[in-house]
C-alpha positions as CSV (number, residue, x, y, z in Angstrom):
1,M,125.6,115.8,11.7
2,N,124.9,112.4,13.3
3,K,121.2,112.6,14.2
4,L,121.6,109.8,16.8
5,T,123.7,111.8,19.1
6,Q,120.8,114.3,19.6
7,I,118.5,111.6,21.0
8,Q,118.2,111.4,24.8
9,K,114.6,110.0,25.0
10,I,112.9,107.8,22.5
11,Y,109.5,106.2,22.4
12,F,108.4,103.2,20.3
13,I,104.8,102.7,19.2
14,G,104.7,98.9,18.5
15,I,107.8,98.2,20.5
16,G,107.1,94.4,20.6
17,G,107.7,94.0,16.9
18,I,110.8,92.0,16.1
19,G,112.5,94.9,14.2
20,M,111.3,97.5,16.7
21,S,112.6,95.6,19.7
22,A,116.1,95.4,18.2
23,L,116.2,99.1,17.8
24,A,114.9,99.6,21.3
25,R,117.7,97.4,22.6
26,Y,120.2,99.4,20.5
27,F,119.2,102.7,22.1
28,L,119.1,101.2,25.6
29,S,122.7,100.0,25.0
30,K,123.6,103.6,24.2
31,G,122.2,104.9,27.5
32,V,119.1,106.5,25.9
33,V,115.9,106.6,27.9
34,V,113.6,104.1,26.1
35,S,109.9,103.4,26.5
36,G,107.1,102.0,24.4
37,Y,103.6,100.9,23.7
38,D,102.3,97.6,22.3
39,K,98.9,96.1,21.9
40,T,99.5,92.9,23.9
41,V,102.0,91.4,26.3
42,T,104.3,88.9,24.6
43,A,107.5,87.0,25.5
44,L,109.4,89.7,23.7
45,T,107.8,92.7,25.5
46,A,108.3,90.8,28.8
47,A,112.0,90.5,28.0
48,L,112.2,94.2,27.1
49,E,110.5,95.1,30.4
50,K,112.9,92.9,32.3
51,E,115.8,94.7,30.6
52,G,114.5,98.0,31.9
53,I,112.2,99.4,29.3
54,P,108.8,100.5,30.6
55,I,105.9,99.4,28.2
56,H,102.1,100.1,28.4
57,Y,99.4,98.1,26.6
58,E,96.6,100.6,26.1
59,E,96.2,103.6,23.8
60,N,96.5,106.2,26.6
61,L,97.9,109.7,26.2
62,L,98.4,109.9,29.9
63,L,100.9,107.1,29.7
64,A,102.6,108.4,26.5
65,P,105.7,110.4,27.3
66,K,105.5,114.1,26.4
67,D,109.3,114.7,26.5
68,A,110.4,112.2,23.8
69,D,113.0,113.6,21.3
70,V,111.9,111.0,18.7
71,V,108.9,108.8,18.3
72,V,109.3,105.6,16.2
73,Y,106.4,103.7,14.8
74,T,105.9,100.5,12.7
75,P,103.6,100.3,9.6
76,A,101.6,97.7,11.6
77,I,100.2,100.5,13.7
78,P,96.9,101.9,12.4
79,E,97.1,105.5,11.1
80,Q,94.3,106.5,13.5
81,H,96.2,105.2,16.6
82,T,95.5,107.8,19.4
83,E,99.1,108.3,20.4
84,L,100.5,108.4,16.8
85,V,97.9,111.0,15.9
86,Y,98.8,113.1,19.0
87,Y,102.5,113.1,18.3
88,R,102.0,114.0,14.6
89,Q,99.6,116.9,15.5
90,N,101.9,118.3,18.2
91,G,105.1,118.7,16.2
92,Y,107.1,115.8,17.5
93,T,109.8,114.1,15.3
94,V,107.8,111.0,14.2
95,V,109.7,108.5,12.0
96,K,109.4,104.9,10.8
97,R,111.7,102.1,11.9
98,S,113.4,102.2,8.5
99,D,114.4,105.9,9.1
100,I,116.2,104.9,12.3
101,L,118.0,102.1,10.5
102,Q,119.0,104.6,7.9
103,W,120.5,107.0,10.5
104,I,122.4,104.1,12.2
105,T,123.9,102.8,8.9
106,E,124.9,106.2,7.5
107,N,128.3,106.0,9.2
108,S,129.1,102.3,9.3
109,F,130.3,99.4,7.1
110,N,127.0,97.6,6.3
111,I,126.2,94.0,5.4
112,C,122.5,94.2,4.3
113,V,120.5,91.0,3.7
114,A,117.4,91.3,1.5
115,G,114.9,88.8,0.0
116,T,111.2,88.0,0.1
117,H,112.3,84.9,2.1
118,G,115.4,83.7,3.8
119,K,116.7,87.2,4.9
120,T,116.2,86.6,8.6
121,T,118.1,83.3,8.6
122,V,120.9,84.5,6.3
123,S,121.4,87.7,8.3
124,S,121.4,85.7,11.6
125,M,123.9,83.3,10.1
126,V,126.2,86.1,8.9
127,A,126.0,87.9,12.2
128,H,126.7,84.6,14.1
129,I,129.7,83.8,12.0
130,L,131.1,87.3,12.5
131,R,130.5,87.0,16.3
132,H,131.6,83.4,16.8
133,S,134.8,84.0,14.8
134,E,135.6,87.2,16.8
135,Y,135.5,89.3,13.7
136,G,132.8,91.4,15.4
137,C,129.7,93.2,14.3
138,N,126.6,95.0,15.5
139,A,123.5,93.0,14.5
140,F,119.9,94.1,13.9
141,L,118.0,90.9,13.1
142,G,114.4,89.9,12.3
143,G,114.4,86.8,14.5
144,I,115.7,85.6,17.8
145,T,118.9,83.7,17.4
146,A,119.0,80.4,19.4
147,N,122.7,80.8,20.2
148,Y,122.3,84.2,21.9
149,N,118.5,84.4,22.6
150,T,118.4,87.9,21.2
151,N,117.8,89.9,17.9
152,F,120.4,92.6,18.7
153,W,123.9,92.9,19.9
154,S,126.5,95.6,19.8
155,H,130.3,95.6,19.2
156,E,133.0,98.3,19.2
157,R,133.8,97.4,15.6
158,N,131.8,99.7,13.3
159,I,130.3,96.9,11.2
160,V,126.5,96.4,11.0
161,V,124.6,93.3,9.9
162,V,121.0,94.3,9.1
163,E,118.0,92.6,7.7
164,A,117.0,94.7,4.6
165,D,113.2,94.7,4.6
166,E,111.4,95.1,1.2
167,Y,108.1,96.0,2.8
168,D,107.1,99.6,2.1
169,R,110.4,99.8,0.2
170,S,112.3,100.3,3.5
171,F,115.5,98.7,2.2
172,L,116.1,101.5,-0.3
173,K,117.1,103.7,2.7
174,L,120.1,101.5,3.4
175,S,123.7,101.9,2.1
176,P,125.2,98.4,1.7
177,D,128.9,97.7,1.5
178,V,127.9,94.0,1.1
179,A,124.4,93.1,-0.1
180,V,122.8,89.7,-0.2
181,I,119.6,89.0,-2.2
182,T,118.1,85.6,-1.4
183,S,114.9,85.8,-3.5
184,M,112.6,88.2,-5.4
185,D,109.3,86.4,-5.5
186,P,106.1,88.4,-5.6
187,D,105.0,89.5,-2.1
188,H,103.6,92.6,-0.5
189,L,101.5,93.2,-3.6
190,D,99.3,95.5,-1.4
191,I,102.3,97.9,-1.6
192,Y,103.9,97.1,-5.0
193,G,100.9,96.1,-7.1
194,T,102.7,93.8,-9.4
195,A,105.5,91.2,-9.4
196,A,107.5,93.5,-11.8
197,E,107.4,96.3,-9.3
198,V,108.8,94.0,-6.6
199,E,111.6,93.0,-8.9
200,K,112.3,96.6,-9.8
201,A,112.7,97.5,-6.2
202,F,115.3,94.7,-5.7
203,V,117.2,95.9,-8.7
204,E,117.2,99.4,-7.1
205,F,118.4,97.9,-3.9
206,S,121.3,96.2,-5.7
207,Q,122.3,99.6,-7.1
208,K,122.6,101.0,-3.6
209,V,125.8,98.9,-3.1
210,K,128.7,101.3,-2.5
211,E,131.4,101.7,-5.1
212,G,133.8,98.7,-5.0
213,G,131.3,96.8,-2.9
214,C,130.0,93.2,-3.0
215,L,126.7,91.7,-4.1
216,I,125.8,88.1,-3.4
217,T,122.7,86.7,-5.0
218,K,120.9,83.4,-5.4
219,L,121.6,82.0,-8.9
220,G,118.7,82.3,-11.3
221,L,116.9,85.3,-9.9
222,S,114.7,87.2,-12.3
223,R,116.4,90.2,-13.8
224,E,119.8,88.6,-12.8
225,A,121.5,90.5,-15.7
226,D,120.5,93.8,-14.0
227,L,122.0,92.8,-10.6
228,K,125.6,94.1,-10.8
229,A,128.4,95.2,-8.5
230,A,132.2,95.4,-8.4
231,H,132.3,92.0,-6.8
232,H,129.3,89.8,-7.7
233,Y,129.0,86.2,-6.5
234,T,126.1,83.8,-7.0
235,Y,125.2,80.8,-4.9
236,D,123.1,77.7,-5.3
237,Y,123.7,74.4,-3.4
238,Q,122.4,72.3,-6.3
239,N,123.9,74.1,-9.3
240,T,127.6,73.9,-10.1
241,A,127.2,76.9,-12.4
242,A,126.9,79.1,-9.2
243,D,130.1,80.7,-7.9
244,T,129.4,79.0,-4.5
245,H,127.9,75.5,-4.5
246,L,128.1,72.1,-2.8
247,Q,129.8,68.8,-3.2
248,H,129.3,65.5,-1.2
249,L,126.1,66.5,0.6
250,Q,125.1,63.8,3.2
251,V,122.3,63.8,5.8
252,K,123.0,62.0,9.1
253,D,120.7,62.2,12.1
254,G,119.1,65.4,10.9
255,S,122.4,67.2,10.3
256,Y,124.0,68.0,6.9
257,Y,127.7,67.2,6.0
258,F,129.2,68.8,2.9
259,T,132.0,70.5,1.1
260,V,131.6,74.1,-0.2
261,I,133.2,75.0,-3.5
262,G,133.8,78.7,-4.1
263,K,135.5,80.9,-6.6
264,N,139.1,79.8,-6.2
265,W,138.5,78.3,-2.8
266,Q,136.9,75.4,-1.1
267,L,135.8,74.5,2.4
268,S,135.7,70.8,3.3
269,E,134.4,68.9,6.3
270,M,131.5,71.3,6.9
271,V,128.6,70.3,9.1
272,M,125.4,72.2,9.8
273,H,122.9,71.1,12.4
274,M,120.0,73.3,11.3
275,G,117.4,71.4,9.3
276,G,115.9,72.2,5.9
277,L,117.5,72.0,2.5
278,H,116.7,75.7,1.9
279,N,119.0,76.4,4.9
280,I,121.9,74.9,2.9
281,D,121.4,77.7,0.4
282,N,121.2,80.2,3.3
283,I,124.4,79.1,4.8
284,L,126.2,79.2,1.4
285,A,125.2,82.9,1.2
286,A,126.6,83.5,4.7
287,I,129.8,81.6,4.0
288,T,130.3,83.7,0.8
289,V,130.0,86.9,2.9
290,A,132.5,85.5,5.4
291,K,135.0,84.5,2.7
292,H,134.7,88.0,1.1
293,L,135.5,89.5,4.5
294,G,138.6,87.3,4.8
295,I,137.6,85.3,7.8
296,P,139.8,82.2,8.2
297,D,138.4,78.9,7.0
298,S,138.8,77.2,10.4
299,R,136.8,79.9,12.1
300,I,134.0,79.7,9.5
301,R,133.9,75.9,9.8
302,D,133.6,76.2,13.6
303,A,131.0,78.9,13.5
304,V,128.8,77.0,11.1
305,A,129.0,73.8,13.2
306,A,128.1,75.9,16.3
307,F,125.0,77.6,14.7
308,K,121.8,76.5,16.5
309,G,119.4,78.3,14.2
310,V,116.8,81.0,14.6
311,R,113.6,80.8,16.6
312,R,110.7,79.8,14.4
313,R,113.0,79.0,11.4
314,F,112.8,75.2,11.1
315,E,112.9,75.1,14.9
316,Y,112.4,71.8,16.7
317,A,109.9,72.5,19.4
318,L,109.8,68.8,20.2
319,K,111.9,65.9,18.9
320,N,111.8,62.4,20.4
321,K,111.0,58.9,19.3
322,Q,107.3,59.4,19.6
323,H,106.8,62.9,18.1
324,I,108.5,65.6,16.1
325,L,107.1,69.1,16.2
326,I,108.6,71.8,13.9
327,D,107.8,75.5,14.2
328,D,108.4,77.7,11.2
329,Y,107.7,81.3,10.2
330,A,106.8,80.3,6.6
331,H,104.0,82.6,5.3
332,H,104.5,82.6,1.5
333,P,104.0,79.7,-1.0
334,E,107.7,79.5,-1.8
335,E,108.6,79.4,1.9
336,L,106.1,76.6,2.4
337,N,107.6,74.7,-0.6
338,A,111.1,75.0,0.9
339,L,109.9,74.0,4.4
340,I,108.0,70.9,3.2
341,S,110.9,69.7,1.0
342,G,113.3,70.3,3.9
343,V,111.2,68.2,6.2
344,R,110.8,65.5,3.6
345,S,114.7,65.4,3.1
346,I,115.1,64.5,6.8
347,F,111.9,62.5,7.5
348,P,111.1,60.9,4.1
349,E,109.0,58.0,5.6
350,E,106.8,59.9,8.0
351,K,103.3,61.2,7.4
352,L,103.5,65.0,7.4
353,T,100.7,66.9,9.2
354,L,100.9,70.6,8.5
355,V,99.1,73.3,10.5
356,F,99.1,76.6,8.6
357,Q,97.8,80.0,9.6
358,P,97.5,82.3,6.6
359,H,98.9,85.8,7.3
360,L,97.1,88.9,5.9
361,F,93.9,88.9,3.8
362,S,95.7,90.6,0.9
363,R,98.5,87.9,0.7
364,T,96.0,85.1,1.0
365,K,94.0,86.6,-1.9
366,D,97.0,87.4,-4.1
367,Q,98.7,84.1,-3.6
368,A,95.8,81.7,-3.2
369,D,96.7,79.4,-6.1
370,G,100.3,79.2,-4.9
371,F,99.3,78.5,-1.3
372,A,97.0,75.7,-2.5
373,A,99.7,74.1,-4.6
374,S,102.2,74.3,-1.7
375,L,99.8,73.0,0.9
376,D,98.9,70.0,-1.3
377,K,102.5,68.8,-0.8
378,A,101.8,67.8,2.8
379,D,99.9,64.6,3.7
380,E,97.4,66.3,5.9
381,V,96.6,70.0,6.3
382,L,94.8,71.9,9.2
383,L,94.1,75.5,8.3
384,L,93.7,78.1,11.0
385,P,91.7,81.3,10.3
386,V,93.5,84.1,8.5
387,Y,95.6,86.3,10.8
388,P,94.7,89.9,9.8
389,A,97.7,91.8,11.3
390,R,97.3,95.3,10.1
391,E,94.4,94.6,7.7
392,L,90.6,94.7,7.8
393,P,88.7,91.7,6.5
394,M,88.2,91.3,2.7
395,E,84.9,89.9,1.4
396,G,85.3,86.2,0.3
397,V,88.9,85.9,1.6
398,T,89.1,83.3,4.4
399,S,91.0,80.1,4.9
400,D,88.1,78.3,3.1
401,L,89.4,80.1,-0.1
402,L,92.6,78.0,0.1
403,L,90.8,74.9,1.2
404,D,88.5,75.0,-1.9
405,K,91.5,75.3,-4.2
406,M,93.4,72.4,-2.7
407,N,93.3,68.9,-4.1
408,L,94.5,67.1,-1.0
409,A,92.1,64.6,0.5
410,H,92.9,65.2,4.2
411,K,92.3,68.9,4.8
412,R,90.1,71.1,7.0
413,V,89.7,74.6,8.5
414,I,89.9,74.4,12.2
415,G,89.8,76.9,15.2
416,K,92.4,77.1,17.8
417,T,90.5,75.2,20.5
418,A,89.4,72.5,18.1
419,L,93.0,72.2,16.9
420,L,94.2,71.3,20.5
421,E,91.3,68.8,20.8
422,W,92.3,67.3,17.4
423,M,95.9,66.9,18.5
424,E,94.9,65.2,21.7
425,E,92.8,62.7,19.8
426,H,95.1,61.9,16.9
427,Q,98.6,62.3,18.3
428,P,100.3,62.7,14.9
429,K,104.0,61.6,14.8
430,L,105.3,64.5,12.6
431,V,103.7,68.0,12.9
432,V,104.8,71.2,11.2
433,M,103.3,74.4,12.4
434,A,103.8,77.4,10.0
435,G,102.8,81.0,9.8
436,A,103.7,84.6,10.7
437,G,100.8,85.5,12.9
438,D,100.2,84.3,16.4
439,I,100.4,80.6,15.6
440,D,103.6,80.5,17.6
441,A,101.6,80.9,20.8
442,M,99.8,77.6,19.9
443,V,103.1,75.7,19.4
444,Q,103.8,75.3,23.2
445,K,100.2,74.1,23.8
446,V,100.6,71.5,21.0
447,K,104.0,70.5,22.4
448,I,102.5,69.8,25.9
449,I,99.8,67.6,24.4
450,L,102.2,65.6,22.2
451,D,104.9,65.3,25.0
452,K,102.6,63.7,27.6
């Protein structure tokens, strides 16, 4: 039985989350009555309200619907949340976001993109290529695509592109026909405990690929020998040993020009306007998916050239002769490494001022040495206080922990108000703002200051 057909009214606790909002939009598109709660008003919740979804912003049982067929919550919601406790104690069907994705993908052809970083960009690239080429797909994305200004769209073709999230082992509920693994670096150690357990989960995910299916992985992943499928392709823009790699890479005016070499195929005269060398790797993964699906070369080429990127993934918030302001979601040491090297590849002569907001006390503690080494690659670093998200403070874990481990001469911990004052005074030419917390709300304020 298809569980989805039984749902007439659905309620989301934490509806403003990027993954939750995509599901809310999915049910709205199916004619289901959708409503939700979130802690604060954001651009995303405002957009959902404008689309016709009522949302309230206080824990209030009087505002929580009593006739919901299903209640969906995100792990970011505290266990003691008043509404969540009520629904659990009163016999409602209460499920996680990952359970809903499992229900949706039980009866479709699924392209599932996993990785401790890169999955949002790759899944957005794949979905864009399928949409732009008129191949068609349903997309559930972890970011807002710049081309379409949304994280969800539907199509009559029963093909789903979905971001496969490793947090809480959610991705093990999916059934990929095509799976992509971009990276398997240690993350979410509050869930997994060790790097080995993270890797083990990714191996399990690869084993979920359906019989006769396709697995596409970044060359050189740990436990690569354990990653197997009927069709297995590797990619790496720098390494010709990869099944998909590059030739003739050139950088002109912040865009990349290149030829893609695949297994028994090649695509010449490719151009991508999204910055960051790591995004060359990401587009190779997406192109490999498209080639596996049999999309014509000319349509792949046109789609890649038309891709405008993903909000907060190497996004230019400001770019003129006086100032460059780049906004990025990077919140792991390897993501920071990729971000900084990508910026250096385009602006090698400019002084790089990095504003970073650590995300989660547990990640800051577990990855402190890695963060310090990554941050040292900038010319100047301004550290905002740790964004706690779902966590309570940990003794001794603050942004000063990272500052003390850094060797960089120009570094400081700074509050949000002081950051704006600093920007007003110093007017740096090249600024990169990174983090997964609420630093994105500061980007527009910094942009206004620099754009005067």
